[in-house]
N, C-alpha and C positions, 0 to 999 in steps of 0.2 A: 698182308701188305705192310703193316707197321713193323713187323719183325724184320722184313727185308730192308725197309728204310733205315731201321736202327743199325743193322749190320753194315749197310752201305755207308752210313755216317761214320761208324767206327773205322771201317777200312779207309775211308777218305781222310779222316783227321788224325789217325794214329801215325806217329812219327812226322807230323807236319810241323812246320816252323811258324811260331807266332811271336811277334815282337822279339825276334832274335833267339828264341828258345825253342827247343824241340819238345813237343808235348806227347804224352802217352795217353791213349784212350782205351779203356776196357769196359766190360760189362760191370755194373754195380752188383755187389754181393748183398745178400739179405743180412740184416743186423744180427749179431750173435748174442747181444745182451737183452734178449727177450725176457720179460718178467716170468718168474716161476710161481708156483703156488706158495712156496716158502716166503717169497718176497712180497706177496700180496696179503699176508696175514698181518693184522695189527700187532703192535708190540705187546699189548696187554692180553693177547690171546694165549700167551705162554705163562706158566706159573712162575718162571724165573723172574719176570718183571715184578711181580708182587713180592716175592721173597727178597729181592734186592731193595725195593722201596721200604719194606718193613725193617730190614737190617739197617738202612740209613736213617730210619726214624721219620721218613716223610709220608708214610701211609699208616693208617690205623684200621684195625678190624672193627667192624660194627656188627650188631645183632647178636 
């Protein structure tokens, strides 16, 4: 029932005029910028972070 209502609303409002402008109505797409496993890793999980900090002199090795 909801799918039919949504399709009816799209058909009804597509190319309709609203405040003197023609509007375009379509289905929403799923977002493409979903996080990946790479983007969920903390920056310090990579050895590159430590090497850069050591090179800059901002980190010190202990133990």
